[in-house]
Steps between C-alpha positions, in 0.01 A plus 500: 500500500366676199270340245565523128243404241608332180421214270641152479699499179566128476491164672791259504426206271751280685344575838151442360610168353646399837188599690279319250722193523474490880123537495458242224738252662332531839153450359630221277658324797169488683305401189762240404487337842121475472528355148766251615284386792202458268715308253623260769149454639352438153771244422415309818129521427552375146704207626221406740242539224707281268537233768126499575407497133740215421367297794133568418519439125774238503680676216876532465624835627662586169158496333353750746514878450849629588617141540824576320584777745473290817872522572502878461190536717652273765823705499310828535286357780787351701746788458257780577764661724708564185215568258348786701820711537613430143163604362506811720850589377410455132178701528679771705774530237252537216278741697807701604610552142147592394463739796835658422409552138167655598677735744756601239229551240306726737816702571570541130139601433518757781830640374362538148174664604469879467329538839699435814397480861553805715704444814590699809860467617626603843831685486702606804533870573828669416649464850364153583709187471355217300619241748421510873798601716700219654457438869820621665415334833510150345843366538 
């Protein structure tokens, strides 16, 4: 192998968008699952707080804070097994698009900059094959 020095002339914007999307979606999936679990837990805690407050004060639940949202809080609390993955999917989709746009923007900025990174590329010698020879004993 012989080494050739050169400079990286450009970066693929499409590949950078794809890489940024994967990174953003993966991080968003984890963050979305955590947010969904917190959302389900908070909904259950608020329902318990509403129940205790209504019992202690003897006030109708609709007059309490978030009394109008009791049905929504109850749905979130009871269907946590749907809320967590749906929240994770929504956050992952948004984070994936944002990560992809950031990756593409970085590729465009690199391609437009006057200074480029220097690279060393390994090239095969004149007589060397690029692919390893096939094993003739395998049958």
